[in-house]
Legacy VTK file of the C-alpha trace (Angstrom):
# vtk DataFile Version 3.0
C-alpha trace
ASCII
DATASET POLYDATA
POINTS 327 float
37.109 5.245 52.949
38.069 5.701 56.904
36.891 4.235 60.162
35.113 5.195 62.753
32.679 4.491 66.012
29.253 5.483 65.882
25.774 4.340 67.616
22.382 4.442 66.382
20.653 3.725 69.544
21.525 4.878 73.155
22.091 1.965 75.456
25.050 -0.136 77.039
28.824 -0.574 75.387
27.142 -2.952 73.028
25.392 -0.010 71.035
28.626 0.909 69.522
29.774 0.022 66.432
32.834 0.137 64.325
31.763 1.328 60.740
33.269 2.711 57.362
32.644 6.655 56.458
34.079 9.120 54.115
35.615 11.999 55.883
34.278 15.315 54.935
35.821 18.398 54.088
36.698 20.882 56.659
34.404 23.700 57.016
35.266 27.677 57.057
36.900 27.997 60.722
37.580 24.304 60.908
40.666 21.613 60.643
40.576 18.111 59.489
42.976 16.155 61.981
44.116 12.381 61.224
44.002 11.281 64.906
46.777 9.477 66.296
45.340 8.464 69.566
41.869 9.194 71.091
40.938 9.950 74.572
38.021 8.121 76.378
36.258 9.654 79.120
33.656 9.010 81.496
31.343 11.863 79.904
31.253 9.309 76.696
29.437 6.856 78.738
27.054 9.319 79.337
26.109 10.212 76.044
26.542 6.306 74.803
23.861 5.719 77.498
21.596 8.593 76.497
22.014 10.290 80.068
23.377 13.248 77.996
21.514 12.628 74.910
23.432 13.293 71.361
21.919 16.119 69.263
20.635 13.422 66.869
20.939 9.551 65.921
23.158 8.032 64.581
26.137 9.664 66.177
29.567 9.433 66.516
31.239 9.527 69.811
34.246 11.029 71.577
35.420 14.671 71.921
39.425 14.207 72.738
42.054 13.062 70.551
45.468 14.349 69.237
47.085 13.558 65.870
48.411 15.538 63.105
46.704 18.180 60.757
45.458 16.919 57.510
43.494 20.069 55.631
42.689 23.529 56.873
39.096 25.146 56.147
38.963 28.813 54.898
39.813 31.681 57.095
42.159 29.514 59.846
45.285 31.360 59.685
46.962 30.018 63.199
46.734 26.151 62.681
48.507 24.766 59.356
48.712 21.687 57.725
51.173 19.235 59.340
50.812 20.870 62.765
50.817 18.446 65.573
47.517 19.232 67.729
45.624 18.087 70.355
41.315 19.055 70.844
39.054 18.154 73.466
36.245 20.100 73.253
34.841 18.702 69.459
31.749 17.761 68.214
30.794 14.359 68.757
32.864 12.114 66.551
36.249 11.883 67.647
36.259 8.102 67.903
37.657 8.303 64.393
40.173 7.871 62.346
39.543 11.362 60.881
37.993 14.191 62.493
36.794 17.719 61.539
37.417 20.051 64.636
36.958 23.851 65.214
40.254 25.310 64.499
39.695 27.731 67.635
39.348 24.085 69.712
42.409 22.698 68.593
46.029 23.602 70.392
49.215 23.223 68.910
51.200 20.205 70.665
54.995 20.465 71.287
57.316 17.672 70.242
58.133 17.109 73.989
54.814 15.765 74.389
53.346 12.254 72.392
50.242 12.372 71.106
49.477 9.029 73.621
50.516 11.501 76.341
48.272 14.539 74.955
45.121 12.111 74.368
45.938 10.672 77.726
45.799 14.018 79.279
44.184 16.691 77.432
40.546 17.179 78.459
41.631 15.656 82.139
44.471 17.900 82.457
41.804 21.069 81.635
39.810 20.060 83.558
42.241 19.941 86.583
43.496 23.616 85.398
40.095 25.304 85.927
38.904 23.471 88.837
42.313 24.196 90.977
42.992 27.808 88.910
39.243 29.131 88.127
36.477 27.551 89.577
38.087 27.784 93.079
41.627 29.191 93.013
43.534 26.694 95.545
46.296 28.266 97.779
49.661 26.565 98.470
49.358 24.689 101.966
45.524 24.307 101.688
43.792 21.182 102.208
41.039 19.753 99.901
38.975 16.909 99.288
39.001 15.218 95.746
36.844 12.388 95.049
37.450 9.240 92.720
41.599 10.109 92.650
42.546 7.167 91.053
40.867 7.772 87.714
41.917 9.912 84.999
41.053 13.176 86.347
41.935 12.436 89.973
45.287 11.232 89.294
46.180 14.217 87.074
44.761 16.078 90.123
46.864 14.593 92.865
49.973 15.256 91.177
49.107 18.774 89.973
48.017 19.667 93.660
51.216 18.119 95.008
53.271 20.098 92.336
51.278 23.408 93.929
52.380 22.631 97.641
48.548 21.648 98.197
47.584 18.852 100.841
44.842 16.868 98.893
42.832 14.251 100.339
41.853 11.682 98.045
39.051 9.257 97.871
39.133 6.106 96.557
37.353 2.749 96.159
40.210 0.092 96.955
43.383 -0.277 98.539
45.044 -0.698 95.407
43.839 2.759 94.424
44.838 4.020 97.669
48.389 3.283 97.113
48.358 4.334 93.350
46.753 7.996 94.857
49.554 8.054 97.499
52.396 7.544 94.570
50.609 10.286 92.415
51.057 12.798 95.317
47.816 12.869 97.549
48.537 14.048 101.127
46.352 11.487 102.763
43.654 8.867 101.334
40.441 7.632 102.398
38.930 4.222 101.300
35.430 4.907 101.018
34.374 1.139 101.153
35.943 0.933 104.544
35.708 4.375 106.006
33.638 7.064 106.508
34.694 9.972 104.368
33.232 12.908 106.481
34.751 11.550 109.572
38.157 10.817 108.380
38.317 14.477 106.868
37.299 16.184 110.262
40.299 13.732 111.663
42.478 14.725 109.189
42.022 18.345 109.707
41.661 18.164 113.299
37.924 19.420 113.393
38.365 22.158 110.756
37.261 20.401 107.710
37.927 22.348 104.033
37.052 24.739 102.046
36.427 22.947 98.879
35.520 19.199 97.855
35.838 18.275 94.351
33.022 15.854 93.313
32.832 13.896 90.298
31.150 10.867 91.688
27.432 12.585 92.457
24.693 10.858 94.097
26.923 8.619 96.380
28.946 11.215 97.502
26.992 13.899 97.836
25.975 14.029 101.584
29.326 13.264 102.694
30.969 15.785 100.710
28.526 18.563 102.312
29.721 17.330 105.629
33.567 17.431 104.540
32.911 21.509 104.402
33.548 24.279 106.463
30.605 27.042 107.045
30.489 29.189 103.708
32.653 25.965 101.979
32.294 25.446 98.253
31.163 21.906 96.656
32.318 21.597 93.193
30.281 18.878 91.677
31.624 18.045 88.360
30.419 15.214 87.134
28.221 11.774 88.504
29.753 8.605 87.940
27.185 6.781 90.315
24.463 8.619 89.120
22.962 12.171 89.172
22.212 14.405 92.226
18.623 15.194 91.860
15.837 16.361 94.135
18.021 18.611 96.396
16.120 20.700 99.389
18.023 23.631 99.271
17.871 23.950 102.805
20.373 21.583 103.470
22.765 23.990 102.080
21.861 26.281 104.930
21.878 23.203 107.842
25.151 22.523 106.795
26.786 26.144 107.182
25.504 28.418 104.579
27.596 26.147 102.046
28.060 26.897 98.086
27.380 24.568 95.351
28.281 24.837 91.846
28.191 22.507 88.652
30.916 23.852 86.323
31.890 22.453 83.230
35.221 22.865 80.817
33.181 24.905 78.415
32.390 27.508 80.909
35.497 28.371 81.607
37.950 27.611 78.673
36.136 29.947 76.173
38.625 31.366 73.714
41.381 30.124 71.887
43.745 32.008 73.791
42.637 30.430 76.998
42.817 27.400 75.563
46.561 27.572 74.385
47.365 29.284 77.855
45.573 26.054 79.777
47.486 23.705 77.241
50.886 25.334 78.021
50.297 25.146 81.751
49.469 21.636 81.445
52.380 20.613 78.968
54.824 22.700 81.010
53.752 20.309 83.618
53.945 16.712 81.929
57.255 17.888 80.313
58.675 18.789 83.789
57.977 15.574 85.391
55.777 16.750 87.872
52.441 15.145 85.767
53.051 11.611 84.589
50.343 10.403 82.019
51.889 7.323 80.279
48.851 5.184 79.781
49.451 1.294 80.227
49.501 -0.839 77.269
46.408 -2.818 78.792
44.662 0.521 78.933
45.111 1.021 75.261
42.494 -0.400 73.178
42.559 -0.449 68.804
39.593 1.929 67.708
37.748 -1.521 66.741
37.594 -2.380 70.184
35.706 0.607 71.722
33.237 -2.073 73.025
35.632 -3.697 74.926
37.064 -0.258 76.108
33.919 1.001 77.513
33.088 -2.245 79.465
36.779 -1.778 81.110
35.714 1.900 81.698
32.624 1.317 83.654
33.770 -2.039 85.607
35.763 0.608 87.502
39.118 -1.656 86.960
41.173 1.245 85.526
43.699 3.685 86.444
44.177 6.525 84.806
43.378 7.374 81.197
42.351 4.755 78.603
43.039 5.228 74.926
41.649 4.195 71.654
44.471 3.951 69.174
43.293 4.174 65.280
LINES 1 328
327 0 1 2 3 4 5 6 7 8 9 10 11 12 13 14 15 16 17 18 19 20 21 22 23 24 25 26 27 28 29 30 31 32 33 34 35 36 37 38 39 40 41 42 43 44 45 46 47 48 49 50 51 52 53 54 55 56 57 58 59 60 61 62 63 64 65 66 67 68 69 70 71 72 73 74 75 76 77 78 79 80 81 82 83 84 85 86 87 88 89 90 91 92 93 94 95 96 97 98 99 100 101 102 103 104 105 106 107 108 109 110 111 112 113 114 115 116 117 118 119 120 121 122 123 124 125 126 127 128 129 130 131 132 133 134 135 136 137 138 139 140 141 142 143 144 145 146 147 148 149 150 151 152 153 154 155 156 157 158 159 160 161 162 163 164 165 166 167 168 169 170 171 172 173 174 175 176 177 178 179 180 181 182 183 184 185 186 187 188 189 190 191 192 193 194 195 196 197 198 199 200 201 202 203 204 205 206 207 208 209 210 211 212 213 214 215 216 217 218 219 220 221 222 223 224 225 226 227 228 229 230 231 232 233 234 235 236 237 238 239 240 241 242 243 244 245 246 247 248 249 250 251 252 253 254 255 256 257 258 259 260 261 262 263 264 265 266 267 268 269 270 271 272 273 274 275 276 277 278 279 280 281 282 283 284 285 286 287 288 289 290 291 292 293 294 295 296 297 298 299 300 301 302 303 304 305 306 307 308 309 310 311 312 313 314 315 316 317 318 319 320 321 322 323 324 325 326
């Protein structure tokens, strides 16, 4: 028997249960991974709460982990038993000691990257990769706005942007997080609890505003994000930690300069095993070179059985960077 986290009803963190289960055999084109470190992502709280309902209940949770391939299903030729791997696009159930994953969604993990580094950075790092290179191709010297810059995605974005020569304006919710964003390479920082985001962006850009805003916050930053954009600018809404953006009158995009809005996700962009390994290699080279640091403090690494406490900590906004579950 092995252990995993599952839930039978949607709701708050307390719906998560630590249970026994028997890992199944990998199906055709799947691999069974013995997880060594499991990534916790804000989207996991949306699934648990029912905002993004799971396909059925009871359900596992989580889509990201790093570990060692235990078994290989029929038809898998590019991944082998014993390979160190990482994945971020599995079916729900990564909060587990073992998980079956489509082989095409698994990337090989170089020895230079630890399981903890990989699980802490893979979904978030791939997200930053597609945001900066695919949804909108940022250019050296360009100024951008990135919300929630002290979170897991935001911290990687600050570091990656600096490495690319991009001036990233970070928004954060406390003085401590402002200092963190500066350490991570943000060009300028806005504390949205004490400063007006749009007014500060106008001032920082000498009235020009920016071509693109990256917004994972959602409801509470929607209008401020639009007000940061130049005419024909692009608002990239890739999350909704403050609530979903709903009931939008599209006329507002006209009023504010003929703006564009997109709501992307990783699955829209990383669509083949070749793209996945390429994006993974770009991320791993950034980590191996030291341009991106993804070391997770011990107080943000939780035993698998403590998933309830991990979710409560994440939702309290008390964390900086990534959180992990350790089987």
